[in-house]
N, C-alpha and C positions, 0 to 999 in steps of 0.2 A: 761337549759330546757331539757326535754326528747326528744328522737328521735321522730319527728313528721311526717316525710315523709317515705313512703314505701322504703325499701332498697333492693338491689339485693341479695335475700336470698341465702346464702350457704345452701346446703342440710343438711350437718352435721358439727357440731362445738364441739370442746372440749375446756373447760375453766378450768384452775386451780385456786385455791383460791376462789372457788365459794360460800363460805358460809358466807362471811361478806364483809363489805366495798364496794370497787369498784366491786369486783367479784359478790357479791349478787345483786347489782344494775344492772349489766350487764345481769344477768339471768332474772331479772324482765323485763327489757326493751326488751330483745330479744324474750321473749315468750308472752308479753302483749302489744307489740307495734302494729303499723298499719299493719305490715307484719310479723306475728308471725313465729318464727323459727320452721321448721319441726322437727329437732332432735338435742338436746343439751346434751352432756355429761358434767355434772356439777360435778367437782372433788374437794375434800377437804380432809384434813388429818383425821378429826374425824366427819364424817357425822352423826353419831348417838349420838354425845355428845351435851352438852348444846348449843354450838355455831353453831350446825347444824340444830337447830329447824326451823328457818325461811326458810332455803333451802328445808328442808323436807316438810314443809307446801306448798311451791310453787310446789314441785314435785307432791304432792297429788292433787293439783288443775290443773296440766297440765301433767297427767300421760303419754300421748302419745308423749309429746315433750321432757320431762326432764328425763334423766336417771342419778341418783346420783351414783357416783363411789368413793370408798375410795382410796385416793392417797396421799402418802407422797413423795413429790418431792425430798426429801433428802435421800430417800431409793430406791436403784436400784431394789430390789426385788418387791417393791410396784409399781414402774414404769412399770416393765415388766408385772406384773399381770394386770395392768390397760390397757396396750397396747394390751394384749391378748384378754381381754374382748371387747375392742373397735373393734378390728379386727373381732371378731366373730359376731358383730352386724352390722357393716357398709357394709359388703359384697364387691362386686366388684366395687361399686360406690366410695369407699374410704372415706377419711376425707377431707373436704374442707377447714376448718379453725381451726387452733390451736392458742389459746391465752394463752401464758405463763404469768399469772398474779401473782401467788403465790410468796411471798417474805417475808423476815424477816428484821427487822431494830433494831440495837442496838445503843443507844446513847453513844458516846465516842470519845475522841480526840486521837491523835497519842499516847500521854502518858498514857491515861487511857484504851485504847482498848486492850483487852487480846488476845493472840493467839487463845484461844478457841472461842471467839466471831468472830474473823476473819475467822476461819475455818468453823464455823456454817453458817455464812453469805455467804461465797463463795460457800459452798456446796449447799445451798438452792437457792441462787439467780443466780448462774452461771452454776454449774454442773447439777443442777436439770433441767433447761430448755434445756441444751445441751443433756442430757440423754433422756429426754422425746421426744424431737424432733427426735433423732436418732431412738428410738423404733417405733415412729409413721410414720417415713419416707416412708415405703412401702405403707401405706394407703393414705398419701398425694400424692405420685406418682400415685397411682391408681385413685385418684380423678382428677388429672391433665389430665391423659390419657382418662378418661371417659367423660370429659367435651368437648362440641363442641364449647365452647366460645374461640375466638382467644385471644392471648396475655395472660396477667396475671390479675387475679381479685379474689375477695373473693368467687365468685361462681365457681372458679376453684380450686386453692390450695394456701393458704397463711399461713405463720407463723408470728404471731404478738407477739413480746416480749415487755412487759411493762417496759419501762426504766424510767429515771428521769433526770431532769436538775441537780440533785445532782451529776450525773456521768459525767457532762460536765467539762472538764479541763478549758475551756474558762470561764465558769460561776462560778467556785468554789471560786476564790478570793473574789467575791462580796458577797457570801452567807455563806462561811464557819464559820464565827464568830457566826452567829445566828443559824446555823444548821450544827454542825461539823460532826456527824455520819460517822466517817471515814471509817469503814468497809463497810457500805452501799454504800458510794460514790465509793469506789474502786470496789465493786462488780458490780455496774451499769456501770462503765467505762469498765469493762471486758465484761459485757453482750453486750455493744455496739460493741466491736470488734468481739465478737462471732457472732453477727448478720451479720456484714459485711462479715465475712468469709463464713457463711452459704449462704448468698445471692449470692456470687460469685460461690459457688459450686452447688447450687440448680437451678440456672437460666436455665441450660441446660434441666432440667426436667419441666420447666414452673412453678416452685414453687417460689412464691414471699416471701421474708423475709423483715420485716420492724420493726422499733422501734417506739413506741408511748409513749409520755409523757402525762400523764393525767392531768397535772397541779398540783398546790398545793391544795389538796382537803381536806375538813373537814371530816376525817375518824379517826379511832383509831390511825392509823399510821401518818396521816397528822396533827392531832391536831385541836383544836377548833378555832384557829386563822387563819386558812388557807383561801385562797382567794375565792374558789368556793365550791359548794356543789356537792354531788355525781350525782344528776340528770343532772346538766349541763355538768359535766365532761364526764359521760358515753354517754349521748346523742351526744356529740361532737365526742367522740372516735368511736362510731358506724357509724356515718356519714362519718368520715375519712376512716374507714375500707371499707365502701361501695364504696368510690371513688378511691380506690387504683388501679393503673395500673403498667405496667412494668417500667415506669419512676420513680416509688417510691422504686424500689428494693434496699435495703440497706440504705434507708433514715431514718432519725430520725425526726419525726413530732410531734407537740403538738396536743391537742384535737380540735384545730381549723384548723388543716392541715398545719400549718406554719412550715417551716424547721427550725431546731434549731442548734446552734453552738455546736461543740464537745468539 
């Protein structure tokens, strides 16, 4: 189900991979829900291409709330341009919430995965979130300083990295045979460690870092046989984001807020 209760609205949010799947559903629920978001930077690689049509239509319907920005998370120049534009628009209030959602997935086992697939996956799924967070860190710090809210929350400054149970070393023996995707699994395990490291470093600035697992969702990436639909997954994710406090710093939670094994 979609987010049905008002949430503690962050003033500014940046979302990657906003043009399809979970990203597009997040855009819809954040601007069309009971407490519409004031300002959303909706980023994707080709906003003017065929896959950007739905996002552009949403932006036209909500011109004051949605700013569409071209962003290739695998390209550092693109990341820097995006961060510069965001900085010019958010002002001293900074950026409250960064959601690193963009990712790639290649099907392949240990024996069939190529070095090129591994490099592409790692560059997009790990180095991309790392680089984007680094470039936006001054604006996250500004938001934390500008907020009068004690502790850590999405109305202050939060980095959300979308992870997956596929990256869980504990859970892999149970699921590997039906969902090998080796390069994707390794990249998500690396993203988990990246998030722990950033959580430890950023906590002094009152910036919360957390990993969220959206569930096995019926999208292009998840496939038709997945357990839940986008509406339920995203509604749950936004509710979890709304409930985050300092006790969740560095945690990995599913879309119901349940802690997951690593």
